[in-house]
C-alpha positions in Angstrom: 5.1 -168.7 -155.3 4.8 -170.8 -158.5 5.9 -174.6 -158.6 6.1 -176.7 -161.8 4.8 -179.9 -161.1 4.7 -181.9 -164.4 2.6 -182.6 -167.5 -0.6 -184.5 -168.0 -2.4 -186.0 -170.8 -1.3 -187.3 -174.2 -1.1 -183.6 -175.2 1.6 -183.1 -172.6 -0.4 -180.1 -170.9 2.0 -178.1 -168.6 0.6 -178.1 -165.3 1.7 -175.9 -162.4 0.7 -174.5 -159.1 0.8 -171.0 -157.7 -0.2 -169.9 -154.0 -2.1 -166.9 -153.5 -2.5 -164.8 -150.6 -6.0 -163.6 -150.1 -7.8 -161.6 -147.4 -9.3 -164.8 -146.6 -6.1 -166.8 -146.3 -3.9 -168.9 -148.4 -5.6 -169.9 -151.8 -4.3 -171.9 -154.4 -4.1 -172.5 -158.0 -3.3 -175.2 -160.3 -2.9 -174.2 -163.9 -3.7 -176.8 -166.8 -2.0 -174.3 -169.6 -3.0 -174.6 -173.1 -0.1 -174.6 -175.6 -1.8 -171.8 -177.7 -4.4 -170.3 -175.3 -7.0 -167.9 -176.4 -9.2 -168.0 -173.1 -8.6 -168.9 -169.3 -11.4 -171.1 -167.4 -11.0 -170.6 -163.7 -13.2 -173.1 -161.8 -13.6 -173.4 -158.1 -15.0 -176.4 -156.2 -17.8 -176.9 -154.0 -18.5 -176.5 -150.3 -17.9 -179.7 -149.4 -15.3 -181.3 -151.8 -12.2 -180.1 -153.7 -10.9 -179.9 -157.2 -10.6 -183.6 -157.6 -14.3 -183.5 -158.5 -14.8 -185.6 -161.7 -16.1 -182.6 -163.7 -13.2 -180.4 -162.8 -10.7 -183.1 -163.5 -12.5 -183.8 -166.9 -12.3 -180.3 -168.0 -8.7 -179.7 -167.1 -7.8 -182.5 -169.1 -9.6 -181.7 -172.4 -10.2 -178.2 -172.7 -6.4 -177.0 -173.1 -6.4 -179.1 -176.4 -9.2 -176.7 -177.7 -7.2 -173.3 -176.6 -8.6 -173.0 -173.2 -6.0 -172.9 -170.1 -8.0 -174.2 -167.0 -6.9 -173.0 -163.6 -8.4 -175.1 -161.0 -8.9 -173.0 -157.6 -8.8 -174.0 -154.1 -10.2 -171.6 -151.8 -8.3 -170.8 -148.7 -10.5 -172.9 -146.5 -9.6 -176.1 -148.4 -5.9 -175.3 -148.4 -6.2 -174.8 -144.6 -7.6 -178.5 -144.4 -10.9 -177.7 -143.2 -14.0 -179.8 -144.1 -16.7 -177.3 -144.7 -16.8 -174.0 -146.3 -17.2 -170.5 -144.5 -20.0 -168.2 -145.4 -20.7 -167.0 -148.9 -19.0 -163.6 -148.2 -15.8 -165.1 -147.0 -15.7 -167.4 -150.3 -16.2 -164.0 -152.6 -13.4 -162.5 -150.5 -11.2 -165.4 -151.3 -12.2 -165.3 -154.9 -11.3 -161.6 -155.5 -8.1 -162.0 -154.1 -7.2 -164.6 -156.6 -8.5 -162.9 -159.6 -5.2 -160.8 -160.2 -3.6 -163.9 -160.5 -6.0 -165.3 -163.1 -6.0 -162.3 -165.3 -2.4 -162.0 -165.4 -1.9 -163.9 -168.5 -3.6 -161.2 -170.2 -6.6 -163.2 -171.8 -10.2 -163.1 -171.4 -11.4 -165.1 -168.0 -14.3 -167.4 -167.7 -15.4 -167.5 -164.1 -16.3 -170.8 -163.3 -17.1 -173.1 -160.4 -19.3 -176.4 -159.2 -22.1 -175.9 -156.8 -21.1 -173.1 -154.2 -18.2 -172.1 -156.8 -20.9 -171.4 -159.2 -22.8 -169.1 -156.9 -19.4 -167.1 -156.3 -18.8 -166.8 -159.9 -22.0 -165.8 -160.5 -22.1 -162.9 -157.8 -18.8 -161.5 -158.8 -18.6 -161.9 -162.5 -19.7 -158.4 -163.6 -17.8 -156.7 -160.7 -14.4 -158.2 -161.8 -14.8 -158.1 -165.5 -15.4 -161.8 -166.1 -15.8 -162.7 -169.8 -18.2 -165.2 -169.0 -19.5 -167.8 -166.3 -19.5 -171.7 -166.2 -21.9 -172.9 -163.6 -21.6 -176.6 -163.0 -24.2 -178.3 -160.7 -25.8 -174.7 -159.8 -27.3 -175.3 -156.5 -30.9 -173.7 -157.2 -32.1 -174.5 -153.7 -31.3 -176.3 -150.9 -32.6 -180.4 -151.2 -36.3 -180.5 -150.8 -36.6 -176.7 -150.3 -37.6 -175.2 -153.8 -38.9 -172.2 -152.0 -35.5 -171.2 -151.3 -34.3 -170.3 -154.3 -31.2 -168.5 -155.5 -32.1 -168.2 -158.9 -31.3 -164.3 -158.4 -27.7 -165.3 -158.2 -27.8 -167.0 -161.3 -29.9 -164.3 -163.3 -27.8 -161.7 -162.1 -24.7 -162.7 -163.5 -24.8 -160.1 -166.2 -22.3 -161.8 -168.6 -22.9 -165.0 -171.1 -23.7 -167.8 -168.9 -23.5 -171.7 -169.2 -25.2 -174.1 -166.8 -24.5 -177.4 -166.6 -26.8 -179.6 -164.6 -27.4 -183.0 -164.0 -30.9 -184.4 -164.8 -31.4 -185.9 -161.3 -29.5 -183.2 -159.2 -31.5 -182.7 -155.7 -30.1 -179.2 -155.7 -32.5 -178.3 -158.8 -33.1 -180.2 -161.9 -32.9 -178.7 -165.4 -36.6 -178.3 -165.5 -37.0 -176.4 -162.3 -34.6 -173.6 -163.8 -36.4 -170.3 -164.5 -36.3 -168.8 -168.1 -33.2 -166.6 -168.4 -30.2 -165.2 -170.1 -28.1 -168.3 -169.7 -27.8 -171.8 -171.9 -28.1 -175.0 -170.2 -26.6 -178.3 -170.8 -28.5 -181.2 -169.3 -26.3 -184.4 -168.1 -29.0 -187.1 -168.3 -29.3 -189.3 -165.1 -26.5 -187.3 -163.4 -26.5 -186.2 -159.5 -25.1 -183.1 -158.1 -21.6 -184.5 -158.7 -22.5 -185.7 -162.2 -22.3 -189.1 -161.1 -24.9 -191.5 -162.9 -26.2 -194.8 -161.6 -24.9 -198.0 -162.9 -28.5 -199.2 -164.4 -28.5 -195.9 -166.6 -28.3 -196.2 -170.2 -25.5 -193.4 -170.2 -22.2 -194.6 -168.9 -20.0 -192.4 -166.7 -17.4 -191.6 -169.4 -20.5 -190.9 -171.8 -21.9 -188.4 -169.2 -18.5 -186.8 -168.8 -18.1 -186.3 -172.5 -21.5 -184.5 -172.4 -19.9 -182.0 -170.1 -16.5 -181.6 -171.8 -18.3 -181.5 -175.3 -20.8 -178.8 -174.5 -18.3 -176.7 -172.6 -15.7 -177.0 -175.5 -18.2 -175.8 -177.9 -19.5 -173.1 -175.8 -16.2 -171.9 -175.3 -15.6 -171.5 -179.0 -18.6 -169.8 -179.7 -17.1 -166.9 -176.8 -14.4 -166.1 -179.1 
């Protein structure tokens, strides 16, 4: 089912909401469509939040003007109103179930997400035929436990990958990331949600612009 919900932004981006039945339950996609799209960025949320995250909102507002339709994905657990995400395997099931709707426009799809959503994108990218991966706030390890690395998921994505990481992310600072076949953009002073302290020389709007400018440049390079 698809429902038109209006327009957003100065460029009158068309916004529609679509519900999808998956083997993990009912999921939801909120489309922010570009007038002349050449790519789709499908981006899902983390394990404790939704598509209202500041980085996801910023990308949905900016990228359509650059020819990238943004599909903000809500996993079934979130649509059902639950507070915490299920096991990674269940998240992968939900993502796989959504994929046919994401590729339906006939455009290359960048698999993306923040935190747990970034892990899902990396784990399934090759299997699903993603054109690339956008990993926002990739949780390299649990806070304070660098020995429990998830680097293998990132390094195994198998497609062009961009990591956008806050400089003060307790789940993995940029300097902690291993060398590998990916690009990395650092958001100075940013935490796991890309919030920056009020005392930082970089304001919150400037921090978000680091993200949107960097991702827009990267998506243009994929064409």
